[in-house]
C-alpha positions in Angstrom: 0.0 0.0 0.0 1.3 3.4 -0.9 1.1 5.6 2.1 2.7 8.9 3.2 4.7 8.9 6.4 3.6 11.0 9.3 6.6 13.2 8.6 5.5 13.9 5.1 1.9 14.6 6.2 3.2 17.0 9.0 5.5 18.7 6.5 2.6 19.3 4.2 0.5 20.7 7.1 3.3 23.0 8.2 4.1 24.3 4.8 0.4 24.9 4.2 0.2 26.9 7.5 3.1 29.1 6.4 1.5 29.5 3.0 -1.5 31.1 4.7 0.6 33.7 6.4 1.2 37.2 5.0 4.5 37.2 3.0 7.5 37.5 5.3 5.5 36.9 8.6 7.5 34.7 11.0 5.4 31.9 12.4 6.5 30.2 15.7 6.8 26.5 15.9 4.4 26.3 18.9 1.8 28.3 16.9 2.1 26.0 13.9 2.1 22.8 15.9 -1.0 23.8 17.8 -2.9 25.0 14.8 -2.0 21.9 12.8 -2.3 19.3 15.6 1.3 18.2 15.2 3.8 17.2 17.9 6.0 20.3 18.5 9.3 18.5 18.7 8.6 16.4 15.6 7.6 19.5 13.6 10.7 21.4 14.7 12.8 18.6 13.4 10.9 18.4 10.1 11.2 22.2 9.7 14.9 22.2 10.3 15.1 19.5 7.5 12.9 21.6 5.2 15.1 24.6 5.9 18.2 22.7 4.7 16.3 21.6 1.6 15.5 25.3 0.8 11.8 25.4 1.5 11.9 27.4 4.7 14.1 30.0 6.4 14.5 29.8 10.1 15.3 32.8 12.3 16.8 32.5 15.8 16.3 34.5 18.9 13.3 35.9 20.7 11.6 36.7 17.4 12.7 33.4 15.9 10.5 31.1 13.9 9.9 30.1 10.3 8.9 31.6 7.0 8.7 30.2 3.5 11.9 30.7 1.5 10.0 30.3 -1.8 6.7 31.6 -3.0 3.8 29.2 -2.2 3.0 29.2 -5.9 6.4 27.7 -6.6 6.1 24.8 -4.1 4.1 21.8 -5.1 2.8 18.8 -3.1 5.3 16.7 -5.0 8.2 18.9 -4.0 7.4 18.5 -0.3 6.6 14.8 -0.5 9.7 13.9 -2.4 11.8 16.1 0.0 10.5 14.0 2.8 10.1 10.6 1.2 12.4 10.5 -1.8 11.2 9.7 -5.3 7.7 8.1 -5.6 7.4 4.8 -7.3 4.0 3.0 -7.2 5.7 -0.4 -8.0 9.2 -1.8 -8.0 9.3 -2.1 -11.8 9.1 1.7 -12.1 12.3 2.4 -10.1 14.4 1.9 -13.2 14.2 -0.2 -16.4 16.4 -3.0 -15.3 14.9 -3.4 -11.8 12.3 -5.9 -13.0 13.1 -8.6 -15.5 9.5 -8.7 -16.7 9.2 -5.1 -17.7 9.1 -5.9 -21.4 6.6 -8.7 -21.1 4.3 -7.7 -18.2 1.0 -6.1 -19.3 0.5 -4.6 -15.8 3.7 -2.6 -16.1 2.1 -0.2 -18.5 -0.8 0.3 -16.1 1.6 1.1 -13.3 3.5 3.5 -15.4 0.4 5.4 -16.5 -1.0 5.5 -13.0 2.3 6.8 -11.7 2.5 9.5 -14.4 -1.0 10.7 -13.6 -0.3 10.6 -9.9 2.9 12.6 -10.2 1.3 15.1 -12.6 -1.5 15.7 -10.1 0.9 16.3 -7.2 3.2 18.5 -9.3 0.3 20.7 -10.5 -1.0 21.3 -7.0 0.8 24.3 -5.4 0.6 25.5 -1.9 -0.8 28.7 -3.2 -3.7 26.8 -4.7 -4.2 24.8 -1.5 -4.1 28.1 0.6 -6.9 29.4 -1.6 -9.1 26.3 -1.2 -12.7 27.1 -0.2 -12.6 24.0 2.2 -9.6 25.5 4.0 -11.3 28.9 4.3 -14.5 27.3 5.7 -12.5 25.3 8.3 -10.6 28.5 9.3 -13.9 30.4 9.8 -15.3 27.5 11.8 -12.3 27.5 14.2 -12.6 31.3 14.7 -16.2 31.1 15.7 -15.5 28.6 18.5 
């Protein structure tokens, strides 16, 4: 079963939270962890990793926290998932041509390849800017504020 790790899921939630902030606003790890329901220490570790990968900037000190290092319109779901998980392959035969000896004779290989192409295309066309503009997200944010 293909399944994202908790680390990738939390990375997505964290980047989405930062995408919702006004450009350049520093967000604190406690604020993000609370808002996204993510363990603080785990999120801090993930954010340090994403900073090294060039997605975020961290600032130290009393006003320290995190900001996006790139425009949310330039960061895709695929970017963040692959940063956390490595390249996505729906089946072993898609890792590279010689990985599976049956690649030239297996009719299922073409189905896997097409499914992977569509899946990767979908993830790479979904930016955090689009996600931040989602009506579902806006509705959820309004609901939280009313409580």
